[in-house]
C-alpha positions in Angstrom: -49.3 20.4 -38.4 -51.7 22.9 -39.0 -52.7 26.4 -40.2 -56.0 28.0 -39.4 -58.3 27.8 -42.4 -61.6 29.6 -42.7 -64.6 27.7 -44.1 -68.2 28.8 -44.5 -70.5 27.8 -41.6 -72.8 26.1 -44.1 -70.0 23.8 -45.2 -68.9 23.1 -41.6 -72.5 22.2 -40.7 -72.9 20.0 -43.7 -69.7 18.1 -42.8 -70.9 17.7 -39.3 -74.2 16.2 -40.6 -72.2 13.9 -42.8 -70.3 12.6 -39.8 -73.5 12.1 -37.9 -74.7 9.7 -40.6 -71.6 7.5 -39.9 -73.3 5.9 -36.9 -75.8 4.3 -39.3 -73.9 4.2 -42.5 -70.8 2.5 -41.2 -72.0 -1.0 -40.2 -68.7 -2.6 -41.1 -65.3 -2.1 -42.6 -64.6 -2.4 -46.3 -60.9 -3.0 -47.1 -59.7 0.0 -49.1 -56.8 2.3 -49.4 -56.3 5.5 -51.5 -54.3 6.2 -54.6 -52.6 9.6 -55.3 -55.9 11.0 -56.6 -57.9 9.8 -53.6 -59.7 7.0 -55.5 -60.4 3.7 -53.8 -57.9 0.9 -54.4 -58.1 -2.6 -52.8 -54.9 -3.5 -50.9 -53.6 -6.8 -52.3 -54.1 -9.8 -50.1 -55.9 -8.0 -47.3 -59.3 -7.8 -45.7 -60.8 -5.9 -42.8 -59.6 -8.4 -40.2 -56.5 -10.1 -41.6 -53.3 -8.3 -42.5 -50.9 -9.5 -45.2 -47.3 -8.5 -45.5 -43.9 -9.5 -44.2 -43.8 -13.2 -43.3 -47.0 -14.0 -45.2 -45.6 -14.0 -48.7 -48.1 -11.4 -49.8 -47.4 -7.9 -50.9 -49.3 -5.0 -49.3 -49.5 -1.3 -50.1 -50.0 1.2 -47.3 -51.2 4.7 -48.1 -50.6 7.6 -45.8 -52.8 10.7 -46.3 -51.2 14.0 -45.0 -51.5 17.7 -45.8 -49.1 20.6 -46.1 -45.7 19.1 -45.2 -45.3 16.6 -42.4 -41.6 16.2 -43.3 -42.2 12.6 -44.6 -39.8 12.3 -47.5 -39.6 9.6 -50.2 -36.2 8.6 -48.6 -38.0 8.1 -45.3 -40.5 5.7 -46.8 -37.8 3.9 -48.7 -36.1 3.3 -45.4 -39.3 1.7 -44.0 -39.8 -0.5 -47.0 -36.2 -1.7 -46.8 -36.8 -2.8 -43.2 -40.3 -4.3 -44.0 -40.0 -6.6 -47.1 -43.3 -7.0 -48.8 -44.6 -3.5 -47.8 -44.8 -0.5 -50.0 -45.8 2.9 -48.8 -47.4 5.8 -50.7 -48.0 9.2 -49.4 -51.1 11.1 -50.6 -50.6 14.8 -49.8 -53.4 17.3 -49.8 -52.4 20.9 -50.4 -54.3 22.2 -47.3 -55.7 21.0 -44.1 -59.3 21.9 -45.2 -58.9 19.7 -48.2 -57.9 16.7 -46.1 -60.7 17.3 -43.7 -63.3 17.4 -46.5 -62.0 14.2 -48.0 -61.9 12.4 -44.7 -65.3 13.4 -43.3 -67.0 12.7 -46.7 -65.5 9.2 -46.9 -66.2 8.5 -43.2 -69.8 9.5 -43.9 -69.8 6.9 -46.7 -68.6 4.1 -44.4 -64.9 4.6 -44.8 -64.5 3.5 -48.4 -61.6 5.1 -50.1 -59.8 6.3 -47.0 -56.0 5.9 -46.7 -54.6 3.2 -44.4 -53.3 6.1 -42.2 -55.1 9.4 -42.1 -53.5 12.5 -40.7 -55.9 14.8 -38.8 -55.4 18.2 -37.3 -56.1 19.1 -33.7 -59.0 21.6 -34.4 -61.1 18.9 -36.2 -60.0 16.1 -33.9 -62.9 16.8 -31.4 -65.5 16.1 -34.1 -63.9 12.7 -34.9 -63.6 11.8 -31.2 -67.4 11.4 -31.1 -67.0 8.3 -33.3 -64.1 6.3 -31.8 -65.4 3.1 -33.3 -64.4 4.3 -36.7 -60.7 4.2 -35.7 -58.4 1.5 -34.5 -57.4 1.8 -30.8 -53.7 2.7 -30.9 -53.1 2.2 -27.2 -49.8 0.5 -26.6 -48.1 0.3 -23.2 -44.7 0.2 -24.9 -45.4 3.8 -26.2 -47.1 5.2 -23.1 -44.3 7.7 -22.3 -43.5 8.8 -25.8 -45.4 12.1 -26.0 -46.0 15.1 -23.8 -49.1 14.2 -21.8 -51.4 16.9 -23.0 -50.9 15.7 -26.6 -52.0 12.2 -25.6 -55.0 13.5 -23.7 -56.3 15.3 -26.8 -56.7 12.0 -28.7 -57.8 9.8 -25.8 -61.5 9.1 -25.2 -63.1 9.1 -21.8 -62.9 5.3 -21.7 -59.2 5.3 -22.5 -59.2 4.6 -26.3 -56.4 6.3 -28.1 -57.4 7.2 -31.7 -54.3 9.1 -32.8 -50.5 9.0 -32.5 -49.2 12.6 -32.1 -46.9 14.0 -34.7 -46.0 17.6 -34.2 -47.1 20.4 -31.9 -47.1 24.1 -32.7 -45.2 26.1 -30.1 -45.3 29.7 -31.2 -42.6 32.4 -31.5 -42.5 35.6 -33.6 -41.1 35.4 -37.1 -40.1 38.8 -38.5 -38.3 40.7 -41.1 -35.1 42.0 -39.5 -34.3 44.3 -42.4 -37.8 46.0 -42.2 -37.3 46.6 -38.5 -34.0 48.2 -39.2 -35.4 50.4 -41.9 -38.2 51.6 -39.5 -35.6 52.4 -36.8 -36.7 49.7 -34.5 -34.4 47.3 -32.6 -33.8 44.4 -34.9 -31.7 41.5 -33.5 -33.7 38.6 -32.1 -32.8 39.4 -28.5 -33.7 43.1 -29.0 -37.0 42.2 -30.6 -37.8 39.8 -27.8 -37.1 42.6 -25.3 -39.0 45.2 -27.4 -42.2 43.0 -27.3 -41.9 42.5 -23.6 -39.8 39.4 -23.1 -41.3 37.0 -20.6 -43.9 39.6 -19.9 -44.9 40.1 -23.5 -48.6 41.1 -24.0 -50.9 41.6 -26.9 -51.2 45.2 -26.0 -47.5 45.6 -26.4 -47.4 43.7 -29.7 -50.1 46.0 -31.1 -48.4 49.2 -29.7 -45.1 48.3 -31.3 -47.0 47.7 -34.5 -48.3 51.2 -34.5 -44.7 52.5 -34.1 -43.7 50.3 -37.0 -46.4 51.3 -39.5 -45.8 55.0 -38.7 -42.3 54.5 -40.0 -42.8 52.0 -42.8 -44.8 51.3 -46.0 -45.3 47.7 -44.9 -48.0 46.3 -42.6 -47.1 45.0 -39.1 -48.5 41.5 -39.6 -50.2 39.4 -42.4 -53.7 38.6 -41.2 -56.3 39.5 -38.6 -57.6 35.9 -38.6 -54.1 34.4 -38.1 -53.5 36.8 -35.2 -56.8 36.0 -33.6 -55.9 32.3 -33.9 -52.9 32.8 -31.7 -54.9 34.8 -29.2 -57.9 32.4 -29.0 -55.6 29.4 -28.5 -54.6 30.9 -25.2 -58.1 30.7 -23.8 -58.8 27.6 -21.7 -62.5 27.5 -22.8 -62.9 29.6 -25.9 -66.3 28.5 -27.2 -67.4 25.7 -25.0 -67.5 24.7 -21.3 -65.4 21.8 -20.2 -68.4 19.5 -20.5 -68.9 20.5 -24.1 -71.8 22.9 -23.6 -71.4 25.7 -26.2 -71.2 29.3 -24.9 -73.5 31.9 -26.3 -71.3 33.8 -28.8 -73.4 36.9 -28.3 -72.4 37.2 -24.6 -69.0 35.5 -24.7 -67.0 38.3 -23.3 -63.5 36.9 -23.7 -64.2 36.4 -27.4 -65.8 39.8 -27.8 -62.7 41.4 -26.2 -60.4 39.6 -28.7 -62.6 40.5 -31.6 -62.5 44.2 -30.5 -58.8 44.2 -30.1 -58.1 42.5 -33.5 -60.6 44.5 -35.5 -59.3 47.8 -34.0 -55.7 46.8 -35.0 -57.0 46.3 -38.6 -58.6 49.8 -38.4 -55.2 51.1 -37.2 -53.5 49.7 -40.3 -51.5 47.0 -38.6 -52.8 44.1 -40.7 -51.9 43.5 -44.4 -55.5 42.3 -44.9 -54.4 38.9 -46.3 -56.0 35.5 -46.1 -53.3 32.9 -45.3 -52.7 30.4 -48.0 -54.2 32.7 -50.7 -52.3 33.8 -53.8 -52.1 37.3 -52.4 -50.6 36.1 -49.2 -48.0 34.1 -51.2 -47.1 37.1 -53.2 -46.8 39.4 -50.2 -43.7 37.5 -49.0 -41.8 38.8 -52.1 -43.2 42.4 -51.8 -42.3 43.4 -48.2 -46.0 43.0 -47.4 -45.6 42.7 -43.7 -42.9 42.6 -41.0 -44.1 40.0 -38.5 -46.3 37.0 -38.2 -47.3 34.6 -35.5 -45.0 31.6 -36.1 -45.7 28.1 -34.8 -42.7 25.9 -35.6 -44.4 24.3 -38.6 -44.8 27.8 -40.2 -41.1 28.2 -40.9 -41.3 25.8 -43.8 -44.1 27.7 -45.6 -42.4 31.0 -45.0 -39.1 29.7 -46.5 -41.0 28.3 -49.5 -42.8 31.6 -50.3 -40.0 34.0 -49.3 -37.2 32.4 -51.3 -34.5 34.9 -52.1 -35.6 37.3 -49.3 -32.8 37.5 -46.9 -34.2 39.4 -43.9 -36.3 36.8 -42.0 -35.4 35.9 -38.4 -37.1 34.4 -35.4 -37.5 35.9 -31.9 -37.9 33.8 -28.8 -41.0 35.6 -27.6 -44.7 35.3 -27.8 -47.5 37.7 -26.5 -49.4 36.4 -23.6 -46.7 33.8 -22.7 -46.9 30.3 -24.2 -49.1 29.4 -27.1 -49.7 26.3 -29.3 -51.1 26.6 -32.7 -51.9 23.4 -34.4 -50.3 20.0 -34.4 -51.5 16.8 -35.9 -52.1 13.1 -35.3 -52.0 9.9 -37.4 -55.1 7.8 -37.2 -55.8 4.3 -38.5 -59.4 4.0 -39.9 -61.1 0.8 -38.8 -62.3 0.3 -42.3 -58.8 -0.3 -43.6 -57.7 -3.7 -45.1 -54.3 -3.7 -43.3 -54.9 -2.1 -39.9 -52.2 -3.9 -38.0 -49.6 -3.1 -40.6 -50.9 0.5 -40.7 -50.6 0.8 -36.9 -47.0 -0.4 -37.0 -46.2 2.2 -39.7 -48.0 5.0 -37.7 -46.0 4.1 -34.6 -42.8 4.2 -36.6 -43.7 7.6 -38.2 -44.3 9.1 -34.8 -41.2 7.6 -33.2 -38.7 10.1 -31.7 -36.1 9.3 -34.4 -38.5 9.9 -37.3 -40.0 13.0 -35.8 -36.6 14.4 -35.3 -35.9 13.9 -39.0 -39.3 15.5 -39.8 -38.4 18.6 -37.8 -35.0 19.1 -39.5 -36.7 18.5 -42.8 -39.9 20.6 -42.5 -39.8 22.4 -39.1 -42.6 20.4 -37.6 -41.7 20.5 -33.9 -42.0 17.0 -32.3 -44.5 16.1 -29.6 -42.2 13.3 -28.5 -40.3 14.0 -25.3 -37.2 12.2 -26.3 -37.1 14.0 -29.7 -37.5 17.4 -28.1 -34.5 16.9 -25.9 -32.3 15.3 -28.6 -29.1 17.0 -29.6 -30.3 17.1 -33.2 -33.3 19.2 -32.3 -31.7 21.4 -29.6 -28.8 22.4 -31.8 -30.7 22.7 -35.1 -30.3 26.1 -36.8 -32.2 27.3 -39.9 -30.0 29.0 -42.5 -32.9 30.8 -44.2 -33.8 32.5 -40.9 -30.3 34.0 -40.6 -29.1 30.8 -38.9 -31.6 31.3 -36.1 -31.3 28.5 -33.4 -34.8 27.4 -34.1 -34.4 24.1 -32.2 -33.6 25.9 -29.0 -36.1 28.7 -29.6 -39.1 26.4 -30.2 -38.0 24.1 -27.4 -38.2 27.1 -25.1 -41.6 28.1 -26.5 -42.8 24.5 -26.0 -41.8 24.7 -22.3 -44.0 27.9 -22.0 -47.1 25.9 -23.0 -49.0 25.0 -19.9 -51.5 22.6 -21.4 -54.1 22.3 -24.2 -57.2 24.4 -24.2 -60.5 22.6 -24.3 -61.9 22.1 -27.8 -65.1 20.2 -28.0 -67.2 18.8 -30.9 -68.6 22.2 -31.7 -65.3 24.2 -31.6 -64.6 24.1 -35.3 -68.0 25.3 -36.4 -68.2 28.1 -33.9 -64.6 29.2 -34.6 -65.4 29.3 -38.3 -68.3 31.6 -37.7 -65.9 34.1 -35.9 -63.1 33.7 -38.5 -65.5 34.3 -41.4 -66.5 37.5 -39.6 -62.9 38.6 -39.3 -62.4 37.9 -43.0 -65.3 40.1 -44.0 -63.6 43.0 -42.0 -60.0 42.4 -42.8 -59.7 40.8 -46.2 -63.0 41.4 -48.1 -63.6 44.7 -46.4 -67.4 44.3 -47.0 -68.4 45.0 -43.3 -67.3 47.1 -40.4 -66.5 45.4 -37.1 -70.0 45.8 -35.6 -72.0 44.6 -38.6 -69.7 41.7 -39.2 -69.9 40.6 -35.6 -73.7 40.7 -35.8 -73.5 38.3 -38.8 -71.1 36.0 -36.9 -73.6 35.9 -34.0 -76.4 35.0 -36.4 -74.2 32.3 -38.0 -73.7 30.9 -34.5 -77.5 30.9 -33.9 -78.0 29.2 -37.2 -75.9 26.3 -35.9 -78.7 25.5 -33.5 -76.4 24.9 -30.5 -78.3 26.9 -27.9 
């Protein structure tokens, strides 16, 4: 699960440097887990090569580090513990993806000490970690070979066939919107009408922005929440956004597809379509209660955060449509750091947490759409409706949106840092309003040059 988070290029570069040190700093595993504050704790009875637990007479504690809301409830872990005597499970939940990334890369750079037994990672920072597969347990298992959609498996598989992560959710995108604000602006407002208004199967970004102009001309609310979030949905539809398929970075200054997206998004901000908010900020949170915007790009996992922030607001709905066709935003994996004290037990738990049955429960709990083929086709997913979104058939909607995804775009080891340079630029224009589009683009190009990739 994931939401796009902007970070400074300096921070992203520092973290990359920290990871580079791993090759020399991580000579061997040290058995450690993580408590609720992220401090190192030794798992009882374990070492880096021998697991304790059921059948050994020893008690072991497994920690699972996640972020946002993976749909893993206390009741779920109680179920696992009941079925695995001698094992206790503790979830360590970071508030945001960027916090989890900082924690993980810092501890990897220190040799793995203090990492949880299972570490959740998000797809946009997965390519960085794929450079260091020896830091993770190989999760390959023939019995699980057909569990996930293939492009999800491919994302976490090294060139020599090592699988470093079990897929949790994917992020098929629809449009979440305020039906009441559409009605007040005189626009068609039912989900089917909104899908048609935005172009249906032929929906384009041009149409999305044009309808936005109609809306803001008749409303005091903005059309969408964030330029950066909108750009995220657009860039995820490019097969090779910032790097060639061999990992070679593209020169940002002459990257025409990115320049075109930048121009389109910054022009939309100039036209008043954006609320000028940074997702996950206090202002963004407050805007849900103040009619701040009418639409937002909506990967399945976003339904949970919307409901959490918009409690008491009755107008939200979901339209089965997305500009440009299919789009996937985010999605996560569970990894088992090789430095852990109980890697075999952790691998077993990770397999269970990413089983079709458990991922179905996670979807109905938190809206995290499963990457497991069996779960996607289950009755529980297909017939699931969300009362907060006016009983929208979100299971069927996001299943249809998942079918529109043709594959995963290429994201190499430098994707995150280059993407951050662009996103920071959009923030200067849309949120901070310190730069116009041209001057901010020049700063983003310079930030790219400062990465030393060309």
